[in-house]
C-alpha atoms as one frame of an Amber mdcrd trajectory, in Angstrom:
protein
 109.276  27.895 153.279 109.426  30.146 155.690 107.706  33.176 154.671 109.426
  36.784 157.244 106.360  38.364 158.737 105.894  41.904 157.483 105.931  40.106
 153.317 103.185  37.250 155.798 100.711  40.502 156.658 101.535  42.057 153.180
 100.719  39.217 151.379  97.159  38.466 153.928  96.316  42.078 152.708  96.321
  41.275 149.314  94.750  38.090 149.109  91.791  40.053 151.706  91.844  42.974
 148.444  91.905  39.982 145.954  88.723  38.492 147.664  86.699  41.695 147.890
  87.083  41.973 143.965  85.775  38.775 142.927  83.239  39.237 145.868  82.492
  42.940 143.734  83.009  40.901 140.029  80.011  38.473 141.176  77.850  40.723
 143.002  74.203  41.400 142.047  74.449  44.697 141.846  75.846  47.430 138.648
  76.220  50.565 140.528  79.597  51.469 140.823  81.072  47.404 140.485  83.399
  48.585 138.380  85.336  50.921 139.996  85.159  48.602 143.024  86.851  45.775
 141.253  89.518  47.109 139.750  90.268  49.665 143.144  90.941  46.728 144.850
  92.430  44.614 142.020  95.678  46.662 142.317  94.769  47.459 145.552  95.411
  43.606 146.000  98.939  43.527 143.120 100.793  46.727 145.307 100.127  44.638
 148.472 100.801  41.244 146.381 104.365  42.902 145.656 105.284  44.772 148.148
 104.836  41.476 149.544 107.044  39.491 147.698 109.741  42.194 147.761 110.070
  42.103 151.544 110.123  38.252 150.942 113.544  38.425 149.057 114.682  41.131
 151.898 114.329  44.557 148.996 113.358  47.536 150.590 109.804  49.378 149.782
 110.414  52.617 151.729 111.645  55.591 149.195 115.037  56.705 151.490 114.324
  60.873 151.016 111.222  60.743 152.396 110.805  57.704 154.595 107.124  55.522
 153.379 106.482  53.444 151.248 106.965  53.121 147.846 103.474  53.551 144.994
 101.959  50.687 142.789 104.921  51.911 139.698 108.112  52.078 141.407 106.560
  48.441 143.181 106.306  47.223 139.228 109.535  48.450 139.027 111.530  46.754
 141.661 109.229  43.331 140.597 110.830  43.273 137.133 114.593  43.555 138.842
 113.777  41.954 141.639 110.708  39.505 140.593 111.987  38.516 137.104 108.200
  40.171 136.338 107.695  39.806 132.335 107.447  43.338 130.005 104.263  41.331
 129.392 102.983  40.890 133.035 104.066  44.319 133.788 101.763  45.864 131.115
  99.225  43.517 132.413  99.823  45.562 136.101 100.354  48.663 134.408  97.085
  48.355 132.296  94.721  47.596 135.474  96.617  51.145 137.358  94.873  52.831
 134.297  92.400  51.875 134.142  91.490  52.048 138.558  93.290  55.534 137.585
  90.172  56.312 135.362  87.550  55.064 137.621  88.295  56.338 140.760  89.765
  59.948 140.288  87.292  60.546 137.227  85.027  58.259 134.875  85.580  54.820
 133.019  83.039  52.629 130.874  85.609  49.714 130.039  83.003  47.068 128.323
  81.781  44.130 130.831  84.428  42.007 128.019  87.774  44.254 128.731  86.532
  44.116 132.070  86.095  40.295 132.472  89.549  39.955 130.153  91.670  41.867
 132.982  90.196  40.289 135.543  90.758  36.753 135.253  94.400  37.940 133.355
  95.091  39.727 137.027  93.786  36.429 138.825  96.235  34.573 136.721  99.035
  36.638 137.140  98.116  37.005 141.121  98.445  33.244 141.351 101.454  33.077
 138.447 103.366  35.804 140.872 101.973  33.571 144.556 103.407  30.457 143.276
 107.201  31.551 142.004 107.973  33.836 145.605 106.047  31.787 148.335 105.262
  28.531 146.511 101.658  28.470 147.061  98.759  29.041 144.866  96.282  30.853
 144.654  93.394  27.891 144.793  94.781  27.107 148.329  93.450  30.363 149.370
  90.421  30.260 148.045  87.479  28.287 147.052  86.989  27.648 143.551  83.374
  29.544 144.097  84.743  33.230 144.768  86.771  33.493 140.761  85.384  35.886
 139.482  82.897  34.282 137.105  81.307  35.396 133.877  77.970  33.855 131.642
  80.074  33.818 128.264  84.497  33.302 127.838  86.317  35.309 126.719  86.804
  36.730 123.802  89.912  37.665 121.648  91.222  41.095 123.068  90.933  42.384
 119.172  87.352  41.449 118.468  86.476  43.098 122.090  88.668  46.177 121.079
  87.361  46.788 117.479  83.057  46.326 118.954  83.925  49.201 121.453  86.045
  51.584 118.810  82.656  50.907 116.177  80.673  51.629 119.626  82.593  54.837
 119.883  82.353  55.644 116.600  78.743  55.819 116.980  78.526  58.014 119.684
  80.444  60.250 117.856  78.289  60.797 115.332  76.785  63.869 114.538  73.209
  64.368 116.264  73.558  61.450 118.628  74.339  64.178 121.034  76.092  61.637
 123.218  79.281  62.813 122.871  80.574  62.076 127.292  79.934  58.856 126.910
  81.903  58.494 123.816  85.013  60.869 125.870  84.657  57.919 128.801  85.213
  55.240 126.177  88.049  57.117 125.004  89.609  57.239 128.171  89.194  52.962
 128.496  91.031  52.212 125.631  93.789  54.461 126.027  94.640  53.330 129.631
  94.686  50.174 127.428  97.791  51.511 125.740  99.929  50.920 129.243 100.058
  46.812 128.638 102.883  47.939 125.517 104.318  51.463 127.548 105.487  52.621
 130.325 102.141  53.565 132.566 101.618  57.927 131.163  98.875  58.100 132.382
  95.472  59.616 130.306  94.616  63.500 129.329  92.246  65.560 128.655  94.399
  66.713 125.420  94.790  63.098 124.374  91.525  62.059 124.630  91.059  65.107
 122.626  92.838  64.106 119.626  91.412  60.076 119.584  88.094  62.082 119.039
  88.552  63.864 116.823  90.821  61.198 114.151  87.501  59.403 114.977  85.003
  61.558 114.187  87.338  62.036 110.604  86.676  58.239 109.996  89.903  57.050
 110.383  90.428  53.457 110.710  91.065  52.469 114.247  94.376  50.530 113.387
  95.563  54.018 112.895  93.809  56.167 115.997  95.437  53.308 118.380  98.629
  51.358 116.563  99.437  50.706 119.444  96.381  48.701 120.355  96.796  46.933
 117.576  99.976  44.681 119.276  98.336  43.141 121.767  96.746  39.306 122.191
  94.840  37.770 124.484  95.760  33.982 125.300  93.190  31.685 127.071  93.744
  28.590 128.226  91.685  26.478 130.690  87.433  26.665 130.847  84.805  27.002
 133.048  86.290  27.889 136.836  89.953  25.850 135.459  90.123  29.851 132.760
  93.436  31.262 132.183  93.934  34.156 130.902  97.682  36.386 129.927  98.102
  39.365 127.426 101.016  39.544 125.624 101.736  41.783 123.679 103.379  41.147
 119.353 105.957  43.225 117.715 103.281  45.332 116.222 104.262  47.422 113.378
 107.422  50.176 114.352 106.554  53.293 115.891 108.213  56.525 114.850 108.449
  59.845 116.870 107.033  62.431 115.643 107.056  66.599 116.642 103.715  67.815
 118.628 102.143  69.750 114.894 102.657  66.737 112.880  99.408  66.113 111.195
  99.411  61.744 112.032  96.817  59.639 113.893  96.075  60.597 117.854  98.057
  57.793 119.763 101.526  58.517 117.710 101.213  62.099 119.377 100.354  60.081
 123.104 101.847  62.205 125.985 104.347  60.486 128.418 105.418  61.315 131.969
 109.346  61.272 131.753 110.258  62.037 135.260 108.437  58.502 135.760 110.628
  56.582 133.052 113.927  58.085 133.471 113.903  57.960 136.682 117.432  56.842
 137.402 119.790  59.397 138.509 124.003  59.092 138.009 124.434  58.793 142.182
 122.112  56.069 141.832 122.691  53.718 138.618 127.022  54.072 140.028 125.332
  52.330 142.896 123.586  50.177 141.557 126.201  49.248 139.284 129.109  49.085
 142.653 131.018  51.744 140.171 132.442  54.989 141.097 130.643  57.600 139.325
 133.945  58.881 137.013 134.268  55.337 136.264 129.948  54.803 135.729 130.202
  57.522 133.246 133.156  55.893 131.823 131.013  53.200 131.013 128.191  54.997
 130.099 130.691  56.586 127.918 131.490  52.473 125.909 128.047  52.197 125.495
 126.925  55.494 124.381 124.320  55.436 126.890 123.802  59.381 126.772 123.271
  59.571 123.770 120.083  56.957 122.737 116.993  58.767 123.818 115.656  54.938
 124.428 117.610  55.135 127.711 118.897  59.468 129.047 116.548  62.638 128.877
 117.790  65.808 129.998 115.199  67.631 132.794 115.778  71.711 132.106 114.437
  73.622 135.431 115.385  77.439 134.436 118.997  77.032 134.893 119.346  73.989
 135.775 119.888  70.912 134.012 119.792  67.713 135.880 119.977  64.250 133.342
 118.130  61.081 134.490 117.900  57.498 132.925 115.323  54.767 132.027 115.553
  50.985 133.154 116.853  50.065 130.465 119.689  52.030 130.973 120.482  50.602
 134.679 120.082  47.184 133.625 122.350  47.308 130.177 124.375  49.101 132.755
 124.369  46.500 134.891 124.704  43.466 132.948 127.590  45.158 131.035 129.954
  45.561 134.208 129.772  41.636 134.748 131.405  41.907 131.152 133.660  43.876
 130.267 137.587  45.227 131.163 136.399  48.099 133.271 140.319  48.517 133.389
 140.332  49.089 129.768 137.460  51.627 128.964 138.602  53.446 132.002 141.451
  54.118 129.848 140.076  54.788 127.019 136.304  56.351 128.006 137.228  58.144
 131.661 137.994  61.707 132.444 141.221  62.473 131.127 144.103  63.053 133.118
 146.068  66.820 132.941 148.575  66.086 135.660 150.917  68.422 133.123 148.155
  71.006 132.872 147.752  71.587 136.243 151.800  71.406 137.202 151.986  74.196
 134.560 149.250  76.620 136.652 151.126  75.907 139.822 154.070  77.412 138.193
 152.598  79.911 136.735 151.530  80.743 140.233 154.675  80.486 141.189 156.317
  82.923 138.907 153.596  85.166 139.875 154.407  88.527 142.107
């Protein structure tokens, strides 16, 4: 296949960062190693996603400000245009969240979990490269530079359990290791991005988890979301591949901020990141006028679903925004429903009789 010029340049940058991540992972020095690995791996994926989107003729520039979009927007567009699965998007968001803590504050990802995420990253990089460009990663990198470890990849649940127990020991009264424990908590919270919308870890999140661990709560009570993660390992040696996915897990319920529930249930989510589609954008993406899009939203009861719609209040102004779930449902429905019938039943009511009466009243006024 023919690669577009800009896509080829972006792909080359992605491969350069991936090589740098592999070199840092296999390096002899530990100082700054984890930060460099995650930083280069995240940059490699941002460049690869942009290369793939450009190859598919999808714009990667923000129309309002004219600059290139960020990582989270790349992931959202990749889900739409590159058939990225929820599990694959979760892997990318987790790598980004882990990198964010390492680069902007402090992280403490244990070696086993670092290796698992890096291997999962290389596996996913190869999947995207093959899907969009019909190329394999092995054709760009010699096998000797792929991330290697003296230990084979272990089950992710076992690794999380070990890390949780280590944190509990650090928080034991008299140990004076709280600062180290808080850094490790941040890394586990960042891993919840595998299952959500990539919410950033806040100091409040970390403090809530610390309090729950000090109370002796079990790991599945404090981190119920992490119970859903599973790792699938295939192959061996240099050819091992890792894919991190999620199971159904236990149901999740919404709670108010003052309820006495496990800390992870109180996790703060950036709603502006989750609900980022405006009314006008939804209508444009569905090739509908805004009134007809409103009728379809009413038919699908989108505005009544808290997972699809949210109203932001800024002083006296109110702005309703929508999630990717709403966008996907609307676009699917336009090809399946009779819009004329929906318009007749759910469209804005025309009241020409009322307008005529008002006109007659004005005519009769002196």
